[in-house]
N, C-alpha and C positions, 0 to 999 in steps of 0.2 A: 479463626479469622472472621471477623465481623464485616459483612457486605452491606453497605448503605445504598439503597436504590435512589435513582433520580426521581423527582416528582413526576406525576402523570403529565403535568403541563410540559415539563421539559422533554419527556419522551416523545410526546405528540409534536412538539415544536421541532425537534431534531428530524423526525421522520418527514414532516412537511417540508423542512428546509432541503433535505436531500432530494425529495421528489421534485421540488421546484428547480433545483440545480440540474437535474437530469432533463427536465422539460426545457430548460434554457439551452442546454447543449443541443438537443434535438431540434430546436427552432432555428438553428443556424443553417439548416439544410437548404441548399440552393440548386442542386442538380437532381439527376435521376438515380435511382437505386440500382446497384449492380452487385450480383452475387459471384463469389469466387469460392471454390471448394478446394480444400487442401487437407490431406491426412484424415479424411472422414468428417471434417468440420466445414461449416459454411461461414464465410466472412462477408460483411456488407461493406460496400464502398459507395460514395456518391461520385457520379461522373458529371463533369460540367466543362464548359468551354472557357478558356482565357485567350482572347484574341483568335488565332486560327488553330490553336492547340487544344486538344481534349486532355484534361487532366483527371486524376482519380485521387479521392481522399478517403482514407480508411475511417470507418464509423464504429466498428466493433463486431464481435462475434454475433451471429444471427441467433437472437433469443426473442421470445414473445414480447418481453417488456420493451426492448429496443424497437421491434417492428411496430408495436402499437404507438410509441411516440413518433417515430418517423411518419406514420400514416397521418398523424395529427400535426405535422410540422407547420402547415400554414396557419392553423388556428392558434398554435403555440406562439408563432411569431407575432401575431396580432395582440397577444396577451402580455408581451414582453415588459412593457412599462409598468403595469399592475404587478406583474410577477417580481420585478426588481424591488418595488416597495414592500411586498410581502416578505421577501428575503431579508431585507434590512430589519424589518420588524421582528421576524423570528430570530435573527441573530442577536438582537437586543434582548429578547425574552431569555434566550439561553445564557447570556452573560449574567442576567439578573438572577437566574436560577442556579448560578454558581459553576457553570461549565468552565473548565479549564481552557483559557484562550491560547492561541499561538502567538508567540512574541513577534515583534515587528519584523526582525530580520528573517526568521523562519518563514513567516507568513508571506513576505514579499517574494521570497525564493519560490515557495510553492505556487504562488499566483503566477509568477513568470513561467515556471515550468508547465503549469496547467494551460496557460494561454498559447504556449509553443507547441503543445500537443504531446508532451512526454507521457502523460497518463493514458491519453487516448491511444497512443501507439505501444501500449504494453508495459510502460514503466510502473513499478510498484514501490511505494514507500515502505521501507521495513525498518526494524530496530525500534528503540524507545519512542521515536517520533510517531510511528505507526501505532504502538501500544497505547499511547495517550488518547488516540481517537476512538478506542473502544468504549469510552464513556457514553458515547451516543448510540453506537451499534448495540451495546449490551444494557444501556439504561442503568449504569451504576456510577457512584462517585469514586473518584481517584484521589490519592494522596498527593498533595503538591510537592512534598519532600521526596516522595518516591520517584517523581517524574523529573526532579532536578537533573539537569544535563548540561553539557558544554555547548549544546547547539549542533552536535554532529547529526548528519542526515545520510541515510544509505538508501539508494535507489537500485532496484533489481529488475532484470528482464531476461526472458529466454532468448538466447542467441538465435535458435532456429526460427522463432516467431518474428524476431527482428529482421531477419533476412527475407522471410516469406512474405511480409506485408507489402513490400515494394512501395513504401510511403516513407516520408521523413518529416521530422519536426520542422516547424516554420522558422524556428530560430535555434541554432545549436546551443546546447547547454553550456559549452565552454565560453560562449559569448556572454551569456546571461551571467555566469559566474564571474567573469572578468569584470562586468559592470557592477557587481556587488563586492568588488575588492577581494575576490578569491584568487589565489595564484596556484598554478598547477604544480603538483608534486610528482616529479618524474619517477618511474619505476627503477628499481635497483639494477635489474638485468636487461632492460630494454627501454625504449623511448616512448612506449605507449603510456599515455596518462589516463589514469582511472580515478584519481582522487585530487581534491583541491583543498587548500587551507586558506582561511580568511586572514588577511594581513593584519587586521587590528584586533583579533580574538584568536581563541584556540579552536574555533569551529572548523569542522572538516566535512566535506561532502565526498562520498565514495559511490562508485557504480559497481555493481556486482552481477554475476550471471551464474547459473548452475554449472557445476563441473561434475564429471563422471570419472574420477580418476585424478589425473594431473590437474592441479589448480593453477592454470595458466591464465594470461590476460588474453581476452578475446574481443573482437569488434562487435558493436551493436549498431548496425548501419541505420536503422530506423530512428535511433535516438542521436546519432552522430557522435558517439563516444566509444571509448573502450571500457571494458569492465573486467574486474578481477573474478576469476572462476572460483566457486566455493562448492565443496561437496555438501550434499543434504538440502541445498537451497531450492532444488526443484520441488521438493515437498512443500516447502513454505509458500512459494508463490503460485502454485497451481490453483486455478479457479478463484482469482481474487475478487474482492467486493469493492463497491464504491463507498466513499465516506466524505464527510465535509469537515475540513479544518476550519476552526472559528477564527477567521481573519477577515476584517471588513464585514461584508454580508455573507462570507463563507467562500471557501475554495473547494471545488470538487476534485477529489484526487482518488487514488486507488491504493488499497492496502490488502495484506493477507487475510484470509478468514481467521477469526479469533481462535478456533479450535486447532488450526494448523500452526498458528503462531505459538500457542501454548505447548504443543508436543514438540515443536522445533526447538524451543527454548530448552527443553529437557536434554535434547541432543547436543546443542552447542555449549551448554554449561559444562558437559563433560569433556568437550574439546579444549577448554581453557585450563591450562595447567600451570600453576605457580605464578610468582611475581604479581604484577598489576592485574593479570587476567583472573586472579582469585576474586577480586572485588567484582569484576564483570560477571563471573560465574554465579556469585551470590545474587546479583541482580537478576540474572537469567532465571535462577530458580524462583525468586520472589515473584517475578512476572508470571512465570508458569503456574505457580501456586494460586495466585490471585484468579487467573483466568480459569483454571480448572475448577476452583471453588464455585465460581459463578456458573460456568457451563455445565457442571455436574448437576446443578439444580435446574437451570432454565433450558439448557439444550443438550440433554445427556446423550441423545442418539448421534448428534452431529460430532460431539466430543469422542464418543466410543468409535465411530467410524474412522475418524482421523487417527486415533490411537492404534486401532488394529491395522490400519493401512501402513503406518510407520513400522509397526512390529513385523509386518509381512515382507519388509524390504530386504531382510537378511540379517545374519548373526551380528554384524558390526553395529547395525542400527539398534537391535535389541540390547546389546551390551551397553551402549551409550545411554539409552533411556533407563535401563535397570540401575546403572551406576548413579544417575541423578536421583532416581526414586528412592534409593537406599538412604539418601540424606534427607528424604522428604516422606516419612512414614504416613503422615495424615493424607498427603496427596495420593500416595500409592493406594491407601485404603479407599479414597473416594473413587478412584478409577476402578478398583476391583469391585465396588459395590453397585456400579451401573448395571442395570438389568440388560442381559444380552438377548 
């Protein structure tokens, strides 16, 4: 498999665009910082007054990069106009460099979700829509045909995190989806809605959450939606990263780490048995193969860490990974060749 790298100019432009979007988000700080500790982790909130009421807004997990930006919030706010111009210029550079852009309908949905706080509150874009964004994170070119899709988008979040945050989106996703002509698709056995279909296309939006056994529908209160539980999803969305979708001057979103995405695809490919799922399984394996080829060269230790973590989860995990790798001898060899 031949991997074509993005130009140095494109890689630098993407990194700068991501940095500027993170600066822009931090510049919206209007209150004081508050720490809350849960399960050994520290989460940051801003606390401010609306009328006579004090309210809190979730900012993110306490990490040095976020702290540094929040400390510079006032300076970042003063630079907003110039930053917007830079973001527009960098987005133009990336288009000229051949970056795959987000179509209008997908981009408008991601932008609306981002503004509502879906990604800030733990929502993570998964599936092929997320896969296409690794062109910037990994600095590689992707095949347009390989990324052809019906416009389906999947969003995932941890139920426990959604409950623990004690914060909610500014606008419920169901209202956003209705405004974009998506209709709810009721579940077969209950009335909880976790997916929507667009009336004038085949596009589908689904909300997912990790399951540990029974794959039932569960609430995600921070996002204001219900979500279908799926086993193995906890591995995929642990410790996600920020990314920029190329729509307008860019949309800041959250996606899984590419090494976790690659190994997770090996698992889900084996879950798809027969019928239409065979085509999806082939697509899963193709995406895993591409990412593993890139990561084995550029980020071998991150890839190995994710691979060994998945193998350590138990015999069922190992069986599914091994079943996929039997069909992918070159990929198996690449994983085996990484220095431990």
